[in-house]
N, C-alpha and C positions, 0 to 999 in steps of 0.2 A: 506529429510522430512518424517514425519510420518503422515499417515491419520488415524484419530480417528473418530469413530461413537458412539455418545451418544444420547440417546432419539430421534433417527431419524435424528439428525443433524450431519453433517460431517464437520470436520475442520482439517487443516494441521498445524503441528508444526515443527519448525526447530530443527533438531537433535543437532545442535551446541549450542542451548540456554538451560539454566539450569532451570529445573522445580522448583528447590528449591529457586530460586531467582526471577523468573518472572512467570506470567500467560500470555500466548499468544496463538493466533490462527488466521488462515485465513479461514473463513467459506465458504463452497460451497453454491450453491443455493438450496440445499435439506433441507427439514424438516420444511418449513414454511407454511403459510396459504394463500399466495397471489395467485390469479388465473393467467391464461395466459394473456398477454405474459410475466408476471413477475414471473411466477411460479419458486420456491415457497417461498424461504427465502429472499425476496426482502427487502433490507435495505435502499433503496433510496427513499426519500420523494418528489422528484421533477420529477418523471418519469411517473406519471399518476395513480399509485396505490393509494389506500385509506390510509389516515393517520392511521386509526384503524389497518389495516393490518401491516403497518410498525412498529407501536408501539408494537404489539403482537410479531412480528418476532424479534424485538430487545430485548424484554423481555425474549424470549426463549434462545437467545445466552448468555445473562448475567446470566440466571439461570444455564445453562450448565457449565459456567465458574466459577460459585460461586462468582460472583461479583454483588453488588447492582447497579441497573440502574442509581441511583442518583450519582454514581461515574463518570459518563461519561464526557469526554471532547472531543468534535468533532468540526469541523469547516466547513465553506462554502468553498469548494475546487474550486479554480479559475485558475489553471495552472500557478501559480506564482512561485517565488523563495523565498516567505516570510515564515519565521519560527516564531512560537509562543511558548514561554516557559510559562507554566502555573503552578500555585501553588494551584489551586482550581478547582473543577469540574465546568462544565457549568450548571447553573440552567436550568431545563428542559423547562421552559417557556421563557428563555432568547434568544435573537437573536444570530446567529452564527457570529463569527469573520471570516474574509477572510484570508486564508493561505493554504499552501500545505505541511507544515511540522509542527509537534507538538512534544514537549518535556516536560518531567516532572521528578522531583526527589521525588515526593510525592506519597507514596504507597496507599493513599486514592483516587487516580485518576486513571481511566481507559481510556486510549487513544483509539480513535476509528475513522476509516476512511472507505470510500466506494469506490468500484472499479468496472470497467467493461471493461477492456483492458489495462488501465494505470498500471504502475508498483507499487505494494505495497512493501515498503522497511521497515523492522522492524530493530530497533537498540537497543542495550543494552550495557551499560558500567557497568560491575559488580563491578568495583573498586569504581567509584564515585556514583554508584547506580542511574543511569539515564536510562530512556527508551524513545523511540521515534518512530513515524511512518512518512514516507514520501510518498507523492503521486506524481509520475513522469510519465507523458505522454511525448510526444515528446517536447512540449514546456517547461515543467519543466526540462526535461533532458538537452536540449541545454542551458537553463538558469541556469543550474547547481544547482538546489534546493538541491540536496543531498550534494554537496560540501559545500554549505552555512549552511546546518544543522550540518555537522561535525564541521565546524568552530565555530558555535554557541555553540556546546557542549564543545569545548575547552575553549572558552571565558567565557561562563556563568557558567559552572560547573567544569572547570579544568580538563576535560577529556584528557587522552592520547590516540591518535588515535590507538595505538597498543593494547589498552585494549578493544576497541569497537568490539562487535560482530554484524555482519550485515547479514540479510536474505533478499534475493530478491525473492519475491513471484510470484505466477501465474499472467501472463499478456499476451498480444498479442505477439506471437513469431515472430522471423525474417522471418519465412516462410509465414506469413500472413500479415505483416505490410508494405504494399506497400505505398510509399510516392512520392510526386511530387517535382518539382524543388525548390519550396520555402523552403521545409523542408531540402532538400539536401544541399542547400546553407548554411542554418543555422547550420547544422551538421558540415560542413567543417569549418565554422568560429569558432565553439565552440571547435572542437576536433583536428583541424590542421592536422598534418601528420597521426594521428590515425583514421581520418574519413574514410579512405579507407577500414579498416577492419570492420567498422560499417555499411557500405552501400554495400549491396549485389546486384549484377546485375543478374537477371534471365529473360530470354526471352524478353530482351529489357526494363524491368521494374526494378526500384530500391526499395529495401526493407531495412528497418532500424532495426538494432539489439539493442533494448532498454536494454536488459539484459547486453550485453557486454559494452554498453555505460556507464551504471551506475556502472558496475564493474570497469571500468577505473577511474571514478570519485572517487570511494572508494580507489582504489590503489594510485591515486595521493594524496589523503588526508592522506595516511599512515595507512589505515585500512587493516589488513592482514587476518582477519577471516571473510570470505565471503561465505555464503551458497546460491546457486542458485537453485531454484526449477526446472527450465527448463520446466515448464508446460505452454502450450499455451492455453489461454482462448478461442480463435477462433477455436481451434482444438476440443474442448470438451464442447459444449454448453449444454450437459446434466448435467454437473457438475458446469460450470461457466457461468456467464453472459458475453456476448461479444457484445459491442456496434457495432463493425465493422461487425462481422459475422451475427448479428441479425438485421442489418439495423436500429439501434437505438431504436427498439421496444423491450426493455428488462429492467431488473432491475439492482440492484447493490449488490455485495457481500461485506462482511465486514472483516476488519482486526482489531485486538484487542490486546492490550498489557498493562500490569500493573506490577508494582513491588509487590512482596509478602510482 
């Protein structure tokens, strides 16, 4: 990944994704106007920050990326395995649909999601000209929202999994993501014999490797081009929001993708 600083805003880009074909970025928490504990580029509208701050922060990222705010399509993220394919932006005054994966083949749409430990996964099929974002916490991962998204790309847009480029962005890493018996059991059900490599035992506690789990889902789906940032949000709260590390008193960073 490459870290870019423009007008005080920082964002990461995947090296494997083609700038001539897509505009994309995963923004850090720097460069916005929100006060503590959301400082400063908070893009979450349900965490206690003011609507005015969130709107201004969102305007800044769209300006940096050279996209109109009116092109946005975002959703109410609910830790599901639901996928929405959209052909038009979401009107700014319209209610959000519920889903945890969004896809489009319309270059007039900018897909956008918010994160604070869950895994942002960006997808690009340069052959069928489709882009997508997936939001995968432990629930979305064990419910295989990413696998469902790849299947939807195949069925809706005719994608070949071998053409799809995937980027797994910053999220809580396996060194910080301690889980209990309820999650452990669901991981074992979802991943079978491969669950053992996803559940790390340290000092009598179990930790879940979300990066590897979603990498396995991509591998099973036939996606071979996978770039993993390997950046833990809980390790670096100066740059990222982390719900776990900041005890829930934090904001949300944004992931952003559109076709050129």
